[in-house]
Structures are given as structure tokens and as C-alpha cells.
C-alpha positions in Angstrom: 100.5 99.2 119.0 101.8 100.4 121.4 104.6 97.6 121.2 104.2 96.2 124.6 100.3 96.2 124.4 100.3 92.6 125.2 102.1 93.1 128.6 100.3 95.9 129.5 96.8 93.9 128.8 98.3 90.9 130.7 99.3 93.3 133.7 95.8 95.1 133.5 93.9 91.9 133.7 95.9 90.8 136.8 95.1 93.8 138.7 98.6 95.3 138.5 97.4 98.2 136.2 94.4 100.5 135.8 92.6 101.7 132.6 93.8 103.5 130.9 97.2 101.5 130.5 98.1 103.4 127.3 98.8 107.0 127.7 96.7 110.0 125.7 99.8 110.9 123.6 100.9 107.4 122.4 100.1 106.1 119.3 97.6 103.3 119.2 97.2 101.2 116.3 95.8 97.8 115.2 96.5 95.9 112.1 94.0 93.3 110.3 95.6 90.8 107.9 93.4 89.2 105.3 94.9 86.1 103.5 96.8 85.3 106.6 96.9 81.5 106.0 96.6 81.8 102.2 97.1 84.4 99.5 94.0 86.1 98.3 93.8 85.0 94.7 91.5 87.0 92.2 88.7 89.5 92.1 86.3 87.3 94.3 88.5 87.0 97.0 89.6 90.5 96.7 86.2 91.3 97.1 85.3 89.1 99.9 88.1 90.5 101.8 87.3 93.9 101.0 84.0 93.4 102.5 85.0 91.7 105.5 87.3 95.0 105.9 84.5 97.1 105.6 82.4 95.1 108.1 85.8 95.5 110.5 85.5 99.2 109.9 81.9 99.6 110.6 82.0 97.6 113.7 84.9 99.3 115.2 83.2 102.6 114.4 79.8 101.5 116.0 81.5 100.1 119.1 83.3 103.7 119.5 80.2 105.6 119.0 78.1 103.4 121.3 80.9 103.7 123.9 81.1 107.5 123.5 77.3 107.5 124.3 77.9 105.3 127.3 80.9 106.7 129.3 80.0 104.9 132.3 81.1 101.6 130.9 84.8 103.0 130.5 86.1 101.9 134.0 88.7 99.4 135.0 86.2 96.8 136.6 83.9 96.6 133.9 86.9 96.3 131.1 88.7 93.9 132.9 85.5 91.7 133.5 84.9 91.9 129.7 88.6 90.7 129.0 88.2 87.9 131.4 84.8 86.9 129.9 86.9 86.6 126.7 89.6 84.7 128.4 87.2 82.3 129.3 85.8 81.9 126.0 89.0 81.3 124.6 89.8 78.6 126.9 86.5 76.8 126.1 86.9 77.3 122.5 90.5 75.9 122.6 90.5 72.6 124.9 93.7 71.0 123.2 95.8 74.1 123.4 98.6 74.6 125.9 96.5 77.2 127.9 96.9 75.4 131.2 100.4 76.9 131.1 100.0 80.5 132.5 102.4 82.0 130.3 101.3 80.6 127.2 97.5 81.2 128.4 98.6 85.0 129.0 100.2 85.4 125.6 97.1 83.9 124.1 94.6 86.1 125.7 96.9 89.2 125.5 97.3 88.6 121.7 93.5 88.1 121.2 91.9 90.1 118.1 88.7 90.6 120.0 90.6 92.0 123.0 93.1 94.1 121.0 90.0 95.5 119.3 88.3 96.3 122.1 91.5 98.0 124.0 91.7 100.2 120.7 87.9 101.1 121.1 88.1 101.7 124.6 91.4 104.0 124.4 89.9 106.2 121.5 86.6 106.4 123.4 88.1 107.3 126.8 90.5 110.3 125.4 88.0 111.3 122.6 90.5 110.8 119.9 89.9 110.8 115.8 90.9 107.8 114.1 91.4 106.6 110.5 91.6 103.5 108.6 93.6 102.4 105.5 93.1 99.4 103.5 95.8 98.2 101.4 95.1 95.6 98.5 96.7 92.5 98.0 100.5 93.1 98.0 102.8 92.5 95.4 106.4 91.2 95.9 107.8 94.5 94.7 105.7 96.5 97.2 107.1 94.9 100.3 110.4 94.4 101.6 112.2 91.4 100.0 112.6 89.4 103.5 108.9 90.0 103.8 107.5 88.9 100.5 106.8 85.2 101.5 104.8 86.6 104.5 103.0 89.6 102.9 102.5 88.9 99.3 99.1 88.6 98.0 97.9 89.6 101.5 95.4 92.4 102.3 96.0 94.6 105.3 93.8 97.1 107.2 95.3 99.7 109.3 93.6 101.8 111.9 95.4 104.3 114.1 94.5 107.0 116.7 94.8 110.0 114.9 92.6 111.8 112.6 94.9 111.4 109.3 98.2 109.6 108.3 100.1 112.9 108.3 100.0 113.2 112.1 101.8 109.9 112.5 105.3 109.9 113.5 106.4 107.4 110.9 107.7 107.7 107.4 104.7 105.7 106.2 101.6 104.1 107.7 103.1 100.6 106.8 106.3 101.3 109.1 104.8 100.0 112.5 103.3 97.1 110.6 106.2 95.9 108.9 108.2 96.4 112.3 106.1 94.3 114.0 106.0 91.7 111.2 109.9 91.5 111.2 109.8 90.9 115.0 107.0 88.3 115.4 108.0 86.3 112.2 110.4 83.8 112.0 113.1 83.5 109.2 113.0 87.2 108.5 115.8 89.0 107.7 
């Protein structure tokens, strides 16, 4: 989040936007799905995914703390350079993918988890905002909309938002923007 963040990142990387490209009053959120390819089954896999989520929480929190202590690193040129380096890394790591096509490359880079996480950290730091994490254990079929059971059942989810607690979000539930995103990006969903 915001919904058009990939577009904004692409415009920023091309030099058509400057940092910050998310406004202070906008909700920034990021989602981490665990068990995306295969469901999380059993207590050992749940523990592994929980530990991975804890590492993500620790890393994001550390990155925010480090940037808050180095405010000079929050500028358009340095951030753009960081995103460009990541884009080059993606192109090297994906030699057989269709990264020659600029539109495909831009979509892949602008949706890269590393770039999206960095974007979240940079805006949180720039605006000196609070944030919170919420971890959901593997979803049961009755916990998600029926049209999303195939996609979400057995998966774990970590949500992060740029407000102090869930009551400050303009959504009925913290899952609302995630469910909206899943519906928009997944095929064969009602």
C-alpha cells in the first residue's frame, strides 16, 4: 500500500518523481505471505514461518532505527541508487526471465519485496511515524472469504502498517486491504 505504489516506484526510479512519493497522511502497508507456494502444515512448519516472520520484524525495526540515526541517507539520489542496484541484481539473478521487455522489467522491479520493504522503511523514517505488526497463524477455510480459500487457506500472513495500532486504520479490519489486494491480483477469484 498505497495501491499504486508500484507505479510510483517506477516513476521515482525513472526520475519523474522525487522522494517522498508517498504523502504523510497516506496509509503505508506491506504484507508478507508465508507458505505462498505450499500450505504451512504442522507445528514445525508453523514454527519455521513464525521464526521467519520474527526475523522480518526484527530486520524492519532495525532498518528503521538505523535510518532514523542517519537522516542524511533519506534523499532521492541515494534511494534511487539503492533501487537501481536492486534492479540490476534482479536482472542478474533472472537471466531467463523476460526482463528485456521494459514493461515486464518495471513491473518485476517495482513489485520486488526488497524494494517494497525499503520503501516502507524509508517513508516511515522520513515522516517519523509509528508502526505495528500483526501476524496471522495459518488461515482455516472458515476464516477467509470463500472465493479466497484456495489462495489463503494454510498460509500465514504478516501485516505492517504506518500507524501505532490497528484502531488508527481507516479499515474495518487489518485484513481488509490485504483481501482487496489479493482479489485484484489473483486470477479466478470472485
